[in-house]
N, C-alpha and C positions, 0 to 999 in steps of 0.2 A: 355572309357567313365568313367564318374564319377558320380555313383549314391548314395553314401555315403562318408562323411567323418567325421573328427572328429578335434575339436579344444578345446586343453587341456591345451595348454600354457598359463601362466597368461597374462592379459592386460599390465602389465609394459613390459614384455618381447617384445611384439608385438610392443608397444609402441617406445621403443627403437632401435628395428631392422629397421623398417619402419617408423620412424619419424612422429609418430600418434599424435596429441594433444589430451588430454581429453578425454580418452576412459573410458567408465565407467565400474565399477568392473561387471563382470560375472563370472558365475560358469563353471567349465570343461564340455565340451560337449563332449560325446564319441560315439553318432550314430546320427549324422545329416542328415535327409531325405529330400528329394524334398517337397516343400510347405511351409516348416518350414522358420523361420527367420535366416538369417546368416549374420556376420559381413562382411561389405564391406568398403574399404578405397579408397578414392578419394582424388584428389588435390586440394588443397584450395590454389587459385591464390592470396589472401589476405595476406597470411601469408608465409614468407621465415625464413629458420633456417640457420644454419651455411652454409658459402659460397655461400648464395643466393638460397640454394635447397629450393624448395616449399614443405611446409607442408603440412600434409594428414590429413584429417578427417574422422573418422568412423561412421557408422550409420547401422542400421539393414536394410535388404531388404529381401523380400519373395523369396526364391529359386525356382525358375521359371520364367523366362522372359516373361512379357506381354507386346508385341510391343504396342505403343502409339496408333495406328490406330486401334487396336482391337475393335470390337463392342461387342462381346458376347466371355470372355477369355474361356468359357467351350467349345467353338466350334473349338479350337485349341488345338494342342498336348501341353504337360507339357515340356516347353522349358528350362529344368534345364542343358543343355550341349548344345555348339555349335561348330561345326565342324570349326576349325581354317582356313582350307584351303578354305572355301567358305563364310565364316561369313561376309566378306566384301562387298559381292554381294548380298546376301539373303535379301529379304525385311524385314524379322523378324529382322534382326541382324545388318544391315549395317549403320543405323545412329546411333546407340549406339555404334560400332565399331568407328566411325568417331568421334563421341562427348562424349561419355561416358564410357571410358575405366576405369576399376576398379582392384583392387586387393582383393582376397577373402582369409584371412589368414585361415591357416590349421595346423594341426599336423600331418597328414597324411591321407588316404583315404581307402576304402574298393573295392576289386574287387571279382568277381566269375570267377572261371574257369568252362567252360562248358565240362564234361567228357562224351562225347556220350549223351546218352540218360538220364543219371543220373543228379541228381538236381546239381546245380553249387557249387563249393566248395570255401568257402569264405577265402579270405586273406586280412590281415591287412597290406597296404603298407606304412611304415614309412620311415622318412629320417634317413640315417645313422648318421647323425651329429645331436646333439640337438639344440634346439630352433625352433621357428615356421617358417613357409614357406609361401609362398603365390603364389596362382593361378592366371591366367589371367583372367578377368572377364569383362562382360559387363554389364552397368545398364541402366534401362529404368523407366521412372516414368509413370505410368498408371492413366487415369483421369477416373474413375468409373461413371458410369451413376448417381449415388446420390452424385455427385460431391466430393468425397474424392479420396485422392491421395495415391496410393500404390506404394512404390518403390520394383522394382523386380529386380532381376540378374541372370546371367546365368555363368558358367565356360566353357572356351574354351579348346577344347581337339585336340590331334594329334596323330599320330602313335606312338605307343609304342616303348620304346627302347629296346634292347636286353634282359636286365635283365627282363622285364615284358612281353613280347611278349609271352611266355608260358603261361601265365593266359589268358590275353586280348589282344585284336588288338590296342585298344586305350588307352590313359592315359592323365590327365590334363596337361595343360602346367605351368611349374613353372616359375614365375619372382623372379629373385634375387633382393636383395636390392640394388646393384649395378644399376641395369637397371630399377628399379621401377620408378625414375622420368621420363624416357623415355617414359615407357609405359603408364604413366598418363598424360602425356602432349598432351591435345587433343587441345590445343590452337595454336600451332607452329608446329603440325606435323600431316602427313595424314598416311591411313592404310599402305602404301607402306613404310613408314619410320622405322616401327616397325616390318615388314615381318620377319626379321631375328631374332626376339624374339620368333617367333613361332615353336618352334624345340622341341623335347624330352629333357628331363632331361638327362645329361650325366650318361653314366654307372657308376655305383657304388653309385649313389646318393640315392636310394631307395633300401630298404630290404623288400622283401615280407614275411609276418608272416603268417603260417596257423593259422585260429581261428576257433572256432566252429560255428554252423549255429545259435548261439543265436543273432548274429548280423542281421540276417535275419528280425527279428522283430522288428519294430520300437519302440514299448513300451519297450524294453529291453535298457536301456540308461546309465547304470553303466560301471565302468572300466573293468568288467568281459567279456565284447563283445570282449575285446584286449588279452585275455589271451591264450596262445599259445596252440594249439590243436595237437599235433604231434602224429598223428594216421596213420598207414598204408595206402598208397595212397594219403595221406593229404599233402604231402611235395612238395614244389614247384620243378618241373623238370629242369634239368639244361637248361641254356639258349643256344639257338641254333642259327646257322647263320640267317642272314638277310633273311626276305622274301619279300623284298620291291626292 
């Protein structure tokens, strides 16, 4: 799963890597939690860049998808993640999967390893190469009873790769810049046309770094939550063979 992530790369780096127009300046965010606003990128069919590539627009959305048919958002679970294996057929996600796929830019994410009855040990999972990445996401606009519109989003997950399986069984899906156009093309493609993108990141793409439990508290929003905390028992165990 992905219950916390970070976006510390500057807007310019995101714009250049993912062909995004007119991103407003924003400060680095080190501890993004569900229900908070997150940056999402969507295709803008009215603008095309080099070689005819569709440009993208960025906007904020609430992290936690609210299906358009929902009458009472408080009566449904907080849908900040969606299992990629079933999202195309679940009522909560299938319309967004077909018509409103998006990218969620990130600089890494946090995951907790459960050690028996102990409280989870947190890790900052960061890309081994510099620069922003993007998670596969789905967007939905919810029309509230008062007439206001709320843009919402969720992050798609899949089975963890061998590097991260020792920490958690799930991980967010990463969409590369080269595959971004295909993922965002909801006009000329259907869910089956992007099914091959719903796979774990290759081994070596991420590096898990043990951090302190400061990240557990949403109020801790500074860079200190990413500081390495090398303490006995807090190091990631070696990757093991496939469990699937």
